[in-house]
C-alpha positions in Angstrom: -26.6 -40.4 -28.4 -28.6 -37.8 -26.6 -27.8 -34.3 -25.2 -28.3 -33.9 -21.5 -30.2 -30.8 -20.5 -27.5 -28.2 -19.4 -27.6 -26.7 -15.9 -25.8 -23.8 -14.2 -24.2 -24.9 -10.9 -23.9 -21.2 -9.8 -27.7 -20.9 -9.4 -27.9 -23.5 -6.5 -25.6 -25.5 -4.3 -27.2 -28.9 -5.4 -29.7 -30.4 -7.8 -30.4 -33.4 -10.1 -30.3 -34.0 -13.8 -31.7 -36.7 -16.1 -29.0 -38.7 -18.0 -31.6 -39.7 -20.5 -30.6 -43.3 -20.7 -33.2 -45.9 -21.6 -31.2 -48.9 -20.4 -28.6 -49.7 -17.7 -24.8 -49.8 -18.3 -24.9 -46.8 -20.6 -22.2 -44.0 -20.4 -22.5 -40.2 -19.9 -19.9 -37.5 -20.7 -20.1 -34.3 -18.7 -18.3 -31.0 -19.5 -18.0 -28.8 -16.4 -17.7 -25.3 -17.9 -17.6 -23.6 -14.4 -15.5 -22.7 -11.4 -17.3 -25.2 -9.2 -16.0 -28.7 -8.2 -19.0 -31.0 -8.1 -19.8 -34.3 -6.3 -22.0 -36.7 -8.3 -24.2 -39.3 -6.7 -25.7 -42.1 -8.9 -28.9 -44.1 -8.5 -27.1 -47.1 -7.0 -25.5 -44.9 -4.3 -22.1 -44.7 -5.9 -20.5 -41.3 -6.3 -17.7 -39.5 -8.2 -16.1 -36.1 -8.6 -16.3 -33.7 -11.5 -13.5 -31.0 -11.2 -14.0 -27.4 -12.4 -13.1 -26.8 -16.0 -12.9 -30.5 -16.7 -14.6 -33.2 -18.8 -15.0 -36.8 -17.8 -17.2 -39.9 -18.7 -19.1 -42.1 -16.3 -20.6 -45.6 -16.6 -24.2 -45.8 -15.4 -24.8 -49.3 -13.9 -28.4 -48.4 -13.4 -30.5 -45.8 -15.0 -32.0 -43.0 -13.0 -31.5 -39.4 -12.0 -28.0 -38.1 -11.0 -27.6 -35.9 -8.0 -25.0 -33.1 -8.0 -23.8 -30.8 -5.3 -21.0 -28.1 -4.9 -17.9 -29.3 -3.1 -15.6 -26.3 -3.6 -15.2 -23.1 -5.7 -12.1 -21.7 -7.5 -11.2 -18.2 -6.3 -11.3 -16.5 -9.7 -13.1 -13.8 -11.6 -14.0 -13.1 -15.2 -15.2 -16.6 -15.9 -16.3 -17.0 -19.5 -19.2 -19.4 -18.6 -20.9 -21.2 -15.8 -22.6 -24.3 -17.3 -22.5 -28.1 -17.2 -23.3 -29.8 -20.5 -23.3 -33.4 -21.4 -24.1 -36.3 -23.7 -25.4 -39.8 -23.0 -24.7 -43.1 -24.9 -26.5 -46.3 -24.7 -24.4 -49.4 -24.0 -24.4 -50.5 -27.7 -23.1 -47.0 -28.7 -20.5 -46.7 -25.9 -18.7 -49.9 -26.7 -17.9 -48.7 -30.2 -16.3 -45.4 -28.9 -13.1 -44.4 -27.0 -13.7 -42.1 -24.1 -11.0 -39.8 -22.4 -11.0 -37.0 -19.9 -9.0 -33.8 -19.3 -9.0 -30.1 -18.6 -11.0 -27.5 -20.5 -8.7 -24.6 -21.3 -11.2 -21.8 -21.0 -9.8 -19.7 -18.2 -6.1 -19.0 -17.5 -6.2 -18.6 -13.7 -3.4 -16.5 -12.2 -4.5 -17.1 -8.7 -5.8 -13.6 -8.1 -8.1 -11.0 -9.5 -7.2 -9.2 -12.7 -9.5 -6.2 -13.3 -9.4 -4.3 -16.6 -11.5 -1.3 -17.7 -11.1 1.6 -20.1 -9.6 3.9 -17.4 -7.4 1.7 -15.3 -5.4 -1.6 -15.5 -4.8 -3.3 -12.2 -3.0 -6.5 -11.1 -4.1 -7.4 -7.6 -2.1 -10.0 -5.6 -3.3 -10.1 -2.0 -2.9 -12.5 1.0 -0.3 -14.8 -0.7 2.8 -16.1 1.0 6.0 -14.0 0.7 7.9 -13.7 -1.5 5.4 -14.4 -4.3 6.1 -13.1 -7.7 3.4 -10.6 -9.0 5.2 -9.7 -12.2 8.1 -11.4 -14.1 9.5 -10.6 -17.5 12.5 -11.9 -19.5 13.6 -10.7 -23.0 14.0 -13.1 -25.9 17.5 -14.8 -25.9 18.2 -14.1 -22.2 18.8 -17.4 -20.4 20.6 -15.9 -17.5 17.8 -14.5 -15.4 14.7 -12.2 -15.3 14.8 -8.7 -16.6 12.1 -7.6 -14.2 10.5 -9.1 -11.1 8.1 -7.5 -8.6 7.3 -9.5 -5.4 4.2 -9.2 -3.2 6.4 -8.1 -0.2 7.5 -4.9 -2.1 10.8 -6.2 -3.3 11.8 -5.9 -6.9 14.6 -6.5 -9.4 15.5 -4.8 -12.7 18.2 -6.1 -15.0 19.6 -5.8 -18.5 20.8 -8.3 -21.0 23.1 -6.5 -23.5 25.6 -8.1 -25.8 24.9 -11.5 -24.1 25.9 -10.1 -20.7 23.3 -10.2 -17.9 23.7 -7.4 -15.3 21.5 -6.5 -12.4 20.7 -2.8 -12.4 18.8 -2.2 -9.2 17.4 -4.6 -6.6 15.4 -4.0 -3.4 15.7 -6.7 -0.7 13.1 -6.2 2.0 13.6 -7.2 5.7 14.3 -5.8 9.1 17.3 -3.9 7.5 16.1 -3.5 3.8 18.8 -3.1 1.1 18.6 -1.2 -2.1 21.4 -2.5 -4.4 22.6 -0.7 -7.4 24.2 -2.8 -10.1 27.7 -2.7 -11.6 28.3 0.3 -13.8 25.0 2.0 -12.9 25.4 5.8 -12.8 22.6 8.1 -11.5 21.7 11.1 -13.7 19.5 14.1 -12.9 18.4 17.2 -14.9 18.7 20.8 -13.7 15.8 22.7 -12.2 14.5 23.5 -15.8 14.2 19.8 -16.5 17.0 19.8 -19.0 20.8 19.0 -19.3 20.8 15.5 -17.7 24.3 14.8 -16.3 26.0 12.3 -13.9 25.7 13.0 -10.2 26.5 9.7 -8.5 28.2 6.4 -9.2 31.3 4.3 -8.9 34.3 5.2 -11.1 36.9 3.0 -12.8 39.0 2.9 -9.6 36.0 1.5 -7.5 35.7 4.9 -5.8 32.4 6.4 -4.9 31.9 9.8 -6.7 29.6 12.8 -6.3 29.6 14.8 -9.5 28.3 18.4 -9.8 25.3 18.9 -12.1 26.4 20.5 -15.4 24.3 23.7 -15.1 25.3 24.7 -11.5 28.6 22.9 -11.3 28.5 22.9 -7.5 27.8 20.3 -4.9 26.1 21.6 -1.8 25.6 19.9 1.6 22.7 20.9 3.8 21.9 20.5 7.5 18.6 19.1 8.8 17.0 22.6 8.5 17.9 22.8 4.8 20.7 25.4 5.3 23.9 25.2 3.2 26.9 24.2 5.4 29.4 23.2 2.7 29.8 23.9 -1.0 32.2 22.3 -3.4 32.6 24.8 -6.2 33.4 23.0 -9.5 33.9 26.3 -11.4 36.7 27.7 -9.1 37.8 24.3 -7.7 37.3 25.6 -4.1 35.6 24.4 -0.9 33.4 26.8 0.9 32.8 25.8 4.5 30.1 27.8 6.3 31.5 26.9 9.7 30.5 28.2 13.1 30.7 31.8 14.2 30.2 32.9 17.8 30.4 36.6 18.7 30.4 38.9 21.8 29.9 42.7 21.8 32.4 45.0 23.4 31.5 47.9 25.6 31.9 50.3 22.6 29.6 48.3 20.3 32.4 46.5 18.4 32.5 42.7 18.2 34.9 39.8 18.9 34.2 36.5 17.1 35.5 33.0 17.0 35.2 31.3 13.6 35.6 27.5 13.4 35.5 25.7 10.1 37.8 22.7 10.5 37.2 20.7 13.7 38.6 17.2 13.0 41.8 15.8 14.6 43.4 18.8 12.8 41.7 22.0 14.0 41.8 25.7 13.0 40.1 28.6 14.7 40.2 32.3 13.9 39.6 35.0 16.5 38.5 38.3 15.1 38.3 41.7 16.7 36.3 44.2 14.7 36.6 47.7 16.2 36.4 45.9 19.5 37.1 47.3 22.9 36.4 45.7 26.3 37.4 48.0 29.1 35.9 45.8 31.7 36.7 42.1 32.4 37.6 39.9 29.4 34.9 37.9 27.7 35.2 34.2 27.0 34.0 32.4 23.9 33.7 28.6 24.3 34.9 26.6 21.3 32.6 24.1 19.5 35.5 21.7 19.3 38.2 22.1 22.0 41.9 21.7 21.2 43.1 18.6 23.0 46.9 19.0 22.6 47.9 22.6 21.7 48.2 25.1 18.9 50.5 27.4 16.9 49.5 31.0 17.4 49.8 34.3 15.5 48.3 37.7 16.4 47.9 40.2 13.6 46.5 43.5 14.9 44.3 42.3 17.7 44.6 43.2 21.4 45.9 40.8 23.9 44.2 37.4 23.5 44.1 34.5 26.1 43.6 30.8 25.6 41.7 29.2 28.5 40.7 25.8 29.9 37.5 26.0 31.9 38.0 29.7 32.5 41.7 29.5 33.5 44.3 31.2 31.2 47.0 28.8 30.0 50.6 29.7 29.8 51.8 30.6 26.3 55.2 30.6 24.8 55.8 33.9 22.9 58.7 34.0 20.4 61.2 36.7 21.3 64.0 36.0 18.9 64.4 34.0 15.7 67.8 32.4 14.9 69.1 29.6 12.7 70.4 27.7 15.7 67.2 28.2 17.6 65.3 31.2 18.8 64.1 32.1 22.3 60.7 32.5 23.8 59.1 33.7 27.0 56.0 32.6 29.0 52.9 34.8 29.0 49.2 34.6 29.7 48.2 36.4 26.5 49.5 36.9 23.0 49.7 40.5 22.0 49.6 42.1 18.5 52.4 41.4 16.0 53.4 38.2 17.9 53.8 34.5 17.2 53.9 31.7 19.7 52.4 28.4 20.8 51.1 26.4 23.7 51.3 22.7 24.4 48.2 22.1 26.5 44.5 21.7 25.9 42.1 24.7 25.8 38.4 25.2 25.2 38.0 29.0 25.3 39.4 32.0 23.5 39.1 35.4 25.3 40.2 39.0 25.2 42.4 40.1 28.2 40.0 42.9 29.2 41.0 46.4 30.4 41.5 47.5 26.8 42.2 51.2 26.4 41.3 51.5 22.7 39.4 49.7 20.0 41.3 47.1 18.0 40.7 45.3 14.7 42.7 42.2 13.8 43.0 38.5 13.6 44.5 35.7 15.8 45.1 32.4 14.1 45.2 29.1 16.1 46.1 25.9 14.2 46.7 22.7 16.2 45.3 19.4 17.5 
């Protein structure tokens, strides 16, 4: 037995080595401790392959130099060595031995670069088909599924295995319409602005209802518009609902104001018309509603001057109650509802206006509730 002189296949793309056999029909054993797949060509013109990180024996029918050349390279980094070593056996030695072949477990290749230094740990997984798993973990005893998966397309899964029950906690499914799925029983908690007092703020309750829960410290739920302005507050302390609503105002000729306040504008609507020391001696002023009434409304005037309900500038006919009786009261038609009156109209309207020609300033409210 003789040792073949080692060579490094990373230093050149091809070369030769001497098997150091004195006679034909000997055998050589090569250990390819490198990332290079090699093609071997023997003196008689025959050839064979030597894979990377592999050992294999070859019969040498004739003695002479062996040519090697690179065929391919593994895409890998952090290789512990780059060397081909070997041994040669004369025929008399070889027939007494058993030769095998197999992989050399020197480098656990994960298909991509793993860089580690004292400052940063990185796992890089680039240019692979999707979805390919970058990270996967499963706790001991869990045979139901992964506890954590991160895919190279950005998707991920986190799950728990508690008391032999496997539950997905959160899962991101990427695509044209990506989905973020929260698992059964998962409740979102957040602290207050001081970073303390974690409490539930969102989840699904025992009745399968979605809930929003006020944070413990403030005990209020606020809704904001696109500009960050508060438009609705649910007050958990007083159990009240504060709707900012919409307020539109006009100035009277004496400096007072008339305003329309709208806070509920669904199928059921409510609007308040307010006069605050308001006088308009000239023509009446219209205020156009944010949400028109499409059927009619019940009306009550408490202290305001005459008020009209218009559709596109035209005053609608109102019914003003004149008497109240058990068997049925009476009403009369009018174009405006005056102070200390109740009434109704059964028609659509989109404006509320004062009647104009007011002789004195008035302060009061007119309530309209309808559809």
